[in-house]
C-alpha positions as CSV (number, residue, x, y, z in Angstrom):
1,M,71.1,101.7,87.7
2,T,67.6,100.9,86.7
3,A,65.8,101.4,83.5
4,Q,63.4,104.4,83.3
5,P,60.3,104.4,81.0
6,Q,61.8,107.2,78.9
7,D,64.9,105.1,78.3
8,F,63.1,102.7,76.1
9,V,63.4,103.0,72.3
10,S,60.7,102.0,69.9
11,V,61.5,99.7,67.0
12,D,60.9,102.6,64.5
13,A,63.3,104.9,66.4
14,P,66.4,106.3,64.6
15,L,69.8,104.8,65.5
16,P,71.2,106.0,68.8
17,E,73.7,108.9,68.9
18,K,77.3,108.0,69.7
19,N,77.3,108.9,73.4
20,L,77.1,106.8,76.5
21,R,73.6,108.0,77.5
22,A,72.0,107.4,74.1
23,I,73.7,104.0,73.8
24,R,72.6,102.9,77.2
25,A,69.0,104.1,76.6
26,A,68.9,102.0,73.4
27,L,69.8,98.8,75.3
28,I,66.3,97.6,76.3
29,V,67.4,94.0,76.9
30,Q,68.2,93.5,80.6
31,E,71.3,91.4,80.0
32,D,72.7,94.1,77.7
33,R,72.1,96.8,80.3
34,E,73.7,94.8,83.1
35,A,76.7,94.1,80.9
36,F,77.0,97.7,79.8
37,D,76.8,99.0,83.3
38,A,79.4,96.5,84.6
39,G,81.7,97.2,81.6
40,L,81.4,100.9,81.9
41,K,82.5,100.8,85.5
42,A,85.4,98.6,84.6
43,V,86.5,100.7,81.6
44,L,86.2,104.0,83.6
45,D,88.4,102.4,86.3
46,E,90.9,101.5,83.6
47,V,90.9,105.0,82.1
48,R,91.4,106.5,85.6
49,V,94.6,104.5,86.0
50,S,96.0,104.6,82.5
51,L,94.7,108.1,81.5
52,D,94.2,106.7,78.0
53,L,90.8,107.2,76.5
54,G,91.3,104.5,73.9
55,A,89.6,101.9,76.1
56,L,86.6,104.1,76.5
57,N,86.4,104.7,72.7
58,A,86.6,101.0,72.1
59,F,83.9,100.4,74.7
60,M,81.6,103.0,73.1
61,H,82.2,101.5,69.6
62,R,81.4,98.0,70.7
63,W,78.2,99.0,72.6
64,G,77.2,101.4,69.9
65,I,77.0,98.4,67.6
66,S,74.9,96.4,70.1
67,A,72.6,99.5,70.6
68,C,72.0,99.7,66.8
69,D,71.3,96.0,66.7
70,T,68.8,96.4,69.5
71,V,67.0,99.3,67.8
72,K,66.8,97.3,64.5
73,D,65.8,93.9,66.1
74,P,65.0,93.9,69.8
75,E,63.5,90.5,69.7
76,G,66.6,89.1,68.0
77,R,68.7,90.5,70.8
78,R,66.4,88.8,73.4
79,Q,66.6,85.5,71.5
80,M,70.4,85.8,71.3
81,H,70.6,85.9,75.1
82,V,68.1,83.0,75.4
83,R,70.3,80.9,73.1
84,A,73.4,81.9,75.0
85,R,71.9,80.9,78.3
86,Q,70.9,77.5,76.7
87,A,74.4,77.0,75.3
88,L,76.0,77.8,78.6
89,A,73.7,75.4,80.4
90,D,74.6,72.7,77.9
91,E,70.9,72.6,76.7
92,P,70.1,71.9,73.1
93,V,70.1,75.2,71.1
94,P,67.6,75.4,68.2
95,Q,69.4,75.8,64.9
96,G,68.5,78.7,62.6
97,R,69.4,79.4,59.0
98,P,73.0,78.9,58.0
99,W,74.8,82.3,57.9
100,R,75.8,81.7,54.3
101,E,72.1,81.3,53.4
102,S,71.2,84.5,55.3
103,L,73.9,86.5,53.6
104,A,72.9,85.1,50.1
105,A,69.3,86.2,50.8
106,R,70.7,89.7,51.3
107,G,72.6,89.5,48.0
108,I,76.0,89.1,49.6
109,D,78.2,86.5,47.9
110,V,80.5,84.6,50.2
């Protein structure tokens, strides 16, 4: 599948609905779309064999979270994939803020 211009979501867009079409449309980062498409094929094959929709529900939940993350911070999603590629290639990965510091800045005590 290829991305269509109407599939892209602006940063100010509301969170995607909880259905496969809306979730996929929100995934504007190429790596996410490719993983979604491959995962959807695999989970639909699994559902065909098992006749259990639990795997599809789990798939939608997991990708729904990623879709919301993309809508809120598309550049953050892109950077996540850049860092993942660097880590997989054993390249140095720039360090960000410690997660405890990030949570504390949001008023979350850990």
